[in-house]
DRENBA-374719 format. One record per atom (N, C-alpha, C, O): residue in one letter; x, y, z; atom name; residue number from 1. Coordinates in steps of 0.001 Angstrom, whole numbers, always signed. Each point is the difference from the previous one (the first is absolute). Layout:
BEGIN
> type;c1;c2;c3;atom;seq
> A;X;Y;Z;CA;NUM
...
//
This chain:
BEGIN
> type;c1;c2;c3;atom;seq
> M;+52599;+96990;+140089;N;1
> M;-460;+1156;+796;CA;1
> M;-1236;+275;-304;C;1
> M;-152;+90;-1218;O;1
> E;-1172;+148;+2077;N;2
> E;-1234;-45;-281;CA;2
> E;-296;+1675;-331;C;2
> E;+599;+959;+487;O;2
> N;-1605;-946;-1373;N;3
> N;-450;+1440;-553;CA;3
> N;-576;+710;+1096;C;3
> N;-984;-542;+504;O;3
> L;+1362;+1624;-15;N;4
> L;-475;+856;+1153;CA;4
> L;-742;+1062;-562;C;4
> L;-115;+973;+745;O;4
> N;-435;-890;-1887;N;5
> N;-519;+1093;-795;CA;5
> N;-1456;-633;-649;C;5
> N;-87;-1183;-329;O;5
> V;-926;+2059;+212;N;6
> V;-1489;-495;-506;CA;6
> V;-271;+912;-895;C;6
> V;+185;+1169;+340;O;6
> K;-566;-1382;-1376;N;7
> K;-690;+839;-1043;CA;7
> K;-1278;+634;+398;C;7
> K;-936;-723;+341;O;7
> I;+805;+2127;-358;N;8
> I;-885;+596;+202;CA;8
> I;-253;+1355;-1022;C;8
> I;+917;+598;-563;O;8
> T;-2291;-270;+461;N;9
> T;-345;+944;-1316;CA;9
> T;-431;+1052;+860;C;9
> T;-577;-258;+1056;O;9
> I;+840;+1556;-1467;N;10
> I;-674;+1034;+524;CA;10
> I;-354;+1088;-1126;C;10
> I;+754;+231;-946;O;10
> I;-1825;+330;+1126;N;11
> I;-374;+674;-1338;CA;11
> I;-289;+1395;+753;C;11
> I;-691;+216;+996;O;11
> D;+1398;+603;-1749;N;12
> D;+129;+1373;+633;CA;12
> D;-1260;+921;-357;C;12
> D;-676;-425;-937;O;12
> R;+292;+1506;+1477;N;13
> R;-915;+1043;-292;CA;13
> R;-295;+348;-1384;C;13
> R;-1017;+602;-345;O;13
> E;+2006;-1028;-493;N;14
> E;-303;+523;-1420;CA;14
> E;-317;-1171;-868;C;14
> E;-209;+101;-1209;O;14
> G;+182;-1239;+1897;N;15
> G;-417;-1365;-591;CA;15
> G;+905;-748;-594;C;15
> G;-342;-802;-869;O;15
> N;+1687;+958;+1263;N;16
> N;+1333;-353;-731;CA;16
> N;+182;-1204;+1208;C;16
> N;-58;+151;+1220;O;16
> S;+295;-1383;-2000;N;17
> S;+199;-1310;+855;CA;17
> S;+1402;-561;+56;C;17
> S;+582;-259;-1053;O;17
> Q;+12;+51;+2274;N;18
> Q;+1548;-409;-87;CA;18
> Q;-308;-1312;+1091;C;18
> Q;-824;-45;+914;O;18
> T;+1846;-1038;-1389;N;19
> T;+100;-939;+907;CA;19
> T;+1484;+30;+381;C;19
> T;+951;+139;-769;O;19
> Y;-929;-307;+2201;N;20
> Y;+1116;+49;+856;CA;20
> Y;+334;-1444;+541;C;20
> Y;-803;-918;+167;O;20
> E;+2178;+912;+73;N;21
> E;+427;-944;+859;CA;21
> E;+312;+296;+1562;C;21
> E;+1109;+386;+371;O;21
> A;-2074;-582;+407;N;22
> A;-242;+451;+1144;CA;22
> A;+778;-847;+1171;C;22
> A;-314;-1185;+106;O;22
> P;+1352;+1738;+818;N;23
> P;+708;-879;+914;CA;23
> P;-1101;-432;+1050;C;23
> P;-924;+748;+319;O;23
> T;+1076;-1826;+111;N;24
> T;-542;-560;+1056;CA;24
> T;+716;-260;+1525;C;24
> T;-425;-430;+1073;O;24
> D;+1665;+894;-1531;N;25
> D;+1023;-367;+1266;CA;25
> D;+379;+1453;+818;C;25
> D;+836;+147;+892;O;25
> M;-1672;+801;-1459;N;26
> M;+462;+1338;+718;CA;26
> M;-1125;+589;+937;C;26
> M;-28;+1187;+323;O;26
> N;-1032;-2262;+144;N;27
> N;-1087;+724;+877;CA;27
> N;-628;+1367;-540;C;27
> N;-268;+968;+712;O;27
> M;+115;-1039;-1837;N;28
> M;-610;+1241;-909;CA;28
> M;-1544;-79;-89;C;28
> M;-556;-1092;-112;O;28
> N;-115;+2225;+162;N;29
> N;-1516;-46;-440;CA;29
> N;+10;+390;-1387;C;29
> N;+1027;+169;-658;O;29
> L;-2275;-24;+214;N;30
> L;-258;+397;-1322;CA;30
> L;+413;+1378;-149;C;30
> L;+702;+354;-948;O;30
> M;-1109;+439;+1848;N;31
> M;+146;+1511;+87;CA;31
> M;+1378;+305;-153;C;31
> M;+380;+740;-907;O;31
> E;+470;-1304;+1804;N;32
> E;+1552;+202;-136;CA;32
> E;+608;-469;-1161;C;32
> E;+1020;+573;-384;O;32
> F;-1511;-1610;-305;N;33
> F;+317;-465;-1455;CA;33
> F;-318;+1036;-808;C;33
> F;+858;+462;-753;O;33
> C;-2013;+0;+791;N;34
> C;-227;+899;-1058;CA;34
> C;+615;+1513;+10;C;34
> C;+120;+771;-951;O;34
> R;+262;-572;+2433;N;35
> R;+947;+1157;-129;CA;35
> R;+1304;-271;-331;C;35
> R;+658;+969;-377;O;35
> A;-52;-2166;+427;N;36
> A;+1209;-588;-321;CA;36
> A;+194;+278;-1443;C;36
> A;+971;+633;-415;O;36
> V;-1982;-1151;-407;N;37
> V;-11;-12;-1503;CA;37
> V;-515;+1510;-505;C;37
> V;-317;+107;-1185;O;37
> E;+243;+859;+1909;N;38
> E;-91;+1237;-363;CA;38
> E;-1456;+312;-723;C;38
> E;-204;+731;-969;O;38
> L;-773;-1530;+1756;N;39
> L;-1390;+261;-333;CA;39
> L;-360;+1214;+810;C;39
> L;+652;+369;+977;O;39
> D;-1708;+219;-1427;N;40
> D;-600;+1227;+927;CA;40
> D;-1142;-465;+843;C;40
> D;-1200;+122;-249;O;40
> V;+1876;-778;+1483;N;41
> V;-772;-339;+1029;CA;41
> V;+543;+573;+1243;C;41
> V;+1088;-346;+460;O;41
> K;-1899;+1274;+108;N;42
> K;+492;+786;+1178;CA;42
> K;+354;-717;+1109;C;42
> K;+1148;+179;+405;O;42
> G;-2046;-1164;+356;N;43
> G;+163;-665;+1161;CA;43
> G;+230;+874;+1179;C;43
> G;+862;-407;+780;O;43
> E;-1478;+1566;-480;N;44
> E;+349;+1048;+828;CA;44
> E;+97;-582;+1477;C;44
> E;+845;+400;+801;O;44
> C;-1792;-1386;-513;N;45
> C;+237;-378;+1431;CA;45
> C;+1201;-1040;+417;C;45
> C;+188;-464;+1125;O;45
> G;+632;+195;-2401;N;46
> G;+1048;-997;+324;CA;46
> G;-592;-1507;+168;C;46
> G;+656;-845;+609;O;46
> G;-1755;+587;-1100;N;47
> G;-262;-1116;-86;CA;47
> G;-1083;-656;+1471;C;47
> G;-194;-1199;+199;O;47
> M;-326;+2232;+586;N;48
> M;-631;-430;+947;CA;48
> M;-1601;-36;-180;C;48
> M;-785;+103;+942;O;48
> A;+368;-288;-2484;N;49
> A;-1363;-94;-191;CA;49
> A;-876;+1265;+558;C;49
> A;-1147;-210;+396;O;49
> M;+1657;+1415;-373;N;50
> M;-574;+1146;+675;CA;50
> M;-318;+935;-1175;C;50
> M;-507;+1067;+346;O;50
> C;+673;-1218;-1483;N;51
> C;-175;+1401;-981;CA;51
> C;-456;-590;-1375;C;51
> C;-673;+738;-720;O;51
> A;+946;-1873;+331;N;52
> A;-481;-677;-1492;CA;52
> A;+277;+924;-1017;C;52
> A;-832;+258;-870;O;52
> T;+2227;+391;+929;N;53
> T;+469;+298;-1128;CA;53
> T;+837;-1067;-837;C;53
> T;+631;+267;-1023;O;53
> C;-736;-1615;+1671;N;54
> C;+527;-1040;-843;CA;54
> C;-1062;-972;-774;C;54
> C;+218;-1100;-506;O;54
> Q;-1370;+1807;+567;N;55
> Q;-1215;-1080;-396;CA;55
> Q;+215;-315;-1530;C;55
> Q;+270;+792;-903;O;55
> V;-494;-2397;+836;N;56
> V;+110;-656;-1095;CA;56
> V;-1384;-500;-355;C;56
> V;-795;-104;+934;O;56
> Y;+388;-224;-2171;N;57
> Y;-873;-1078;-277;CA;57
> Y;+497;-1134;-367;C;57
> Y;+900;-2;-840;O;57
> V;-1336;-1087;+1339;N;58
> V;+526;-1348;-163;CA;58
> V;-841;-625;-1025;C;58
> V;-1195;-235;+175;O;58
> E;+2059;-115;-1601;N;59
> E;-766;-502;-1148;CA;59
> E;+130;-1271;-315;C;59
> E;-617;-541;-918;O;59
> S;+1519;-74;+1745;N;60
> S;+207;-1623;-306;CA;60
> S;-556;-420;+1041;C;60
> S;-294;+689;+978;O;60
> N;+65;-2144;-1155;N;61
> N;-730;-1043;+1227;CA;61
> N;+1010;-507;+912;C;61
> N;-182;-1109;+502;O;61
> T;+1540;+1980;-140;N;62
> T;+818;-420;+894;CA;62
> T;-761;+115;+1466;C;62
> T;-737;+890;+425;O;62
> D;+1286;-2386;+320;N;63
> D;-534;-221;+1164;CA;63
> D;+852;+889;+1089;C;63
> D;+1013;-482;+507;O;63
> L;-1429;+1686;-199;N;64
> L;+716;+875;+1061;CA;64
> L;-437;-152;+1442;C;64
> L;-997;-694;+200;O;64
> T;+1574;+1219;+767;N;65
> T;-510;-178;+1124;CA;65
> T;-1039;+752;+264;C;65
> T;-197;+1008;-679;O;65
> E;-717;-1392;+1790;N;66
> E;-1134;+940;+192;CA;66
> E;+145;+1546;+484;C;66
> E;+1064;+335;+520;O;66
> K;-2054;+564;-670;N;67
> K;+363;+1349;+481;CA;67
> K;-196;-121;+1224;C;67
> K;-874;-670;+550;O;67
> T;+1880;+1473;+35;N;68
> T;-46;+209;+1674;CA;68
> T;-1067;+1133;+309;C;68
> T;-533;+738;-829;O;68
> E;+383;-756;+1874;N;69
> E;-1212;+1132;+500;CA;69
> E;+468;+1429;-303;C;69
> E;-836;+813;-393;O;69
> S;+2074;-467;+546;N;70
> S;+319;+1036;-152;CA;70
> S;+207;+463;-1639;C;70
> S;+81;+1175;-358;O;70
> E;-25;-2173;-415;N;71
> E;+45;+213;-1490;CA;71
> E;-1319;+415;-352;C;71
> E;-250;+1016;-648;O;71
> I;-639;-1876;+1117;N;72
> I;-1422;+63;-350;CA;72
> I;-613;+1399;+495;C;72
> I;-760;+620;-745;O;72
> E;+1082;-166;+1930;N;73
> E;-368;+1262;+554;CA;73
> E;+595;+1223;-919;C;73
> E;-658;+1006;-268;O;73
> M;+1889;-1224;-138;N;74
> M;+866;+1205;-830;CA;74
> M;-988;-244;-1378;C;74
> M;-561;+997;-454;O;74
> L;+373;-2156;-130;N;75
> L;-755;+74;-1238;CA;75
> L;-1413;+660;+40;C;75
> L;-521;+655;-902;O;75
> D;+42;-936;+2042;N;76
> D;-1353;+357;+217;CA;76
> D;-41;+1661;-93;C;76
> D;-1049;+518;-383;O;76
> Q;+2123;+271;+713;N;77
> Q;+3;+1266;-127;CA;77
> Q;+746;+823;-1155;C;77
> Q;+235;+1209;+8;O;77
> A;+103;-2206;-1068;N;78
> A;+1129;+233;-1023;CA;78
> A;-1027;+533;-1220;C;78
> A;-1214;-184;+89;O;78
> F;+1727;+754;-1050;N;79
> F;-592;+404;-1376;CA;79
> F;+340;-1106;-967;C;79
> F;+1048;-644;+34;O;79
> Y;-1995;+489;-868;N;80
> Y;+28;-915;-1164;CA;80
> Y;+123;-1422;+243;C;80
> Y;+433;-836;-794;O;80
> V;-864;+643;+1989;N;81
> V;-165;-1636;+485;CA;81
> V;-843;-702;-747;C;81
> V;-1141;+404;-222;O;81
> K;+1669;-1678;-310;N;82
> K;-833;-1022;-638;CA;82
> K;+9;-1356;+949;C;82
> K;+521;-124;+1108;O;82
> E;-1301;-918;-1927;N;83
> E;-43;-1332;+931;CA;83
> E;+1224;-521;-198;C;83
> E;+175;-958;+753;O;83
> N;+879;+1216;-1549;N;84
> N;+1391;-512;+33;CA;84
> N;+1058;+808;+572;C;84
> N;+1196;-292;-1;O;84
> S;-1763;+1394;+521;N;85
> S;+1276;+966;+804;CA;85
> S;+579;-720;+833;C;85
> S;-587;-876;+636;O;85
> R;+1986;+1181;-506;N;86
> R;+786;-339;+1032;CA;86
> R;+1243;+831;+386;C;86
> R;+663;+336;-981;O;86
> L;-298;-19;+1902;N;87
> L;+1049;+768;+328;CA;87
> L;+1494;-473;-207;C;87
> L;+519;-769;+809;O;87
> G;+125;+1224;-1861;N;88
> G;+1417;-534;-346;CA;88
> G;+1107;-364;+1241;C;88
> G;+967;-761;-43;O;88
> C;-1391;+1454;+975;N;89
> C;+908;-210;+1109;CA;89
> C;-298;-913;+875;C;89
> C;+730;-179;+975;O;89
> Q;-2079;-692;-1223;N;90
> Q;-425;-1243;+769;CA;90
> Q;+182;-1138;-860;C;90
> Q;-378;-1082;+450;O;90
> I;+959;+1121;-1771;N;91
> I;+321;-919;-633;CA;91
> I;+1481;-564;-211;C;91
> I;+712;+346;-943;O;91
> H;-361;-1188;+1859;N;92
> H;+1394;-497;-48;CA;92
> H;+263;-954;-1047;C;92
> H;-701;-925;-412;O;92
> L;+2100;+1411;-19;N;93
> L;+576;-960;-1206;CA;93
> L;+469;-1180;+602;C;93
> L;+935;+42;+799;O;93
> H;-1578;-1247;-1152;N;94
> H;+635;-1295;+420;CA;94
> H;-445;-829;-1155;C;94
> H;-676;+556;-866;O;94
> E;+994;-1906;+739;N;95
> E;+228;-937;-850;CA;95
> E;-1582;-231;-458;C;95
> E;-231;-325;-1164;O;95
> N;-699;+479;+1983;N;96
> N;-1470;-353;-349;CA;96
> N;-811;+977;-906;C;96
> N;-1129;-249;-422;O;96
> I;+1947;+1570;+131;N;97
> I;-796;+924;-762;CA;97
> I;+438;+47;-1332;C;97
> I;-372;+945;-695;O;97
> G;+1213;-1944;+156;N;98
> G;+355;-11;-1450;CA;98
> G;-991;+285;-840;C;98
> G;-1105;-398;+370;O;98
> G;+1159;+1008;-1466;N;99
> G;-1321;+269;-1134;CA;99
> G;-877;+1016;+659;C;99
> G;-1169;+54;-384;O;99
> L;+1586;+783;+1351;N;100
> L;-865;+1104;+503;CA;100
> L;-73;+1062;-959;C;100
> L;+1031;+528;-417;O;100
> I;-2280;-141;-1;N;101
> I;-142;+1254;-922;CA;101
> I;-608;+998;+922;C;101
> I;-978;-396;+636;O;101
> V;+1400;+1680;-440;N;102
> V;-659;+1176;+582;CA;102
> V;-66;+1072;-766;C;102
> V;+872;+127;-859;O;102
> R;-1781;+762;+972;N;103
> R;-137;+1287;-466;CA;103
> R;+55;+993;+905;C;103
> R;-813;-10;+924;O;103
> L;+1771;+1030;-1028;N;104
> L;-125;+1293;+560;CA;104
> L;-1215;+772;+362;C;104
> L;-584;+530;-944;O;104
> A;+204;-404;+1868;N;105
> A;-1364;+794;+271;CA;105
> A;+390;+1659;-203;C;105
> A;+1084;+525;+254;O;105
> P;-2053;-13;-677;N;106
> P;+65;+1491;-231;CA;106
> P;+786;+833;+1111;C;106
> P;-112;-302;+1188;O;106
> E;+889;+1333;-1605;N;107
> E;+512;+622;+1303;CA;107
> E;-1137;+967;+168;C;107
> E;-783;+391;-866;O;107
> I;+842;-41;+2293;N;108
> I;-781;+985;+531;CA;108
> I;+479;+1182;-32;C;108
> I;+935;+204;+774;O;108
> D;-1376;+899;-1618;N;109
> D;+191;+1347;-61;CA;109
> D;+249;+713;+1401;C;109
> D;+184;+1216;+51;O;109
//
């Protein structure tokens, strides 16, 4: 049976790094996965690219899908945005993202 998991590394807001086996067969996105492993990611809009409470910084050279117009527009309005910012809800867990390394963006007070 083929492996339906990929290894991804998530660095929390305190700088702690954890590598996870993330499932690729459950149609999850990174925001949902972070919440499933009890990382402090709000995802207030439920993954609709409308709040930026799941913003991450991509620190690996992983080939991700292009940003959608709605993701670009949301990041234009978000705080703490960097060149490598993405919305976790727009990064879907699939076999092509193995080795992904992300850092959680600071939480908005």
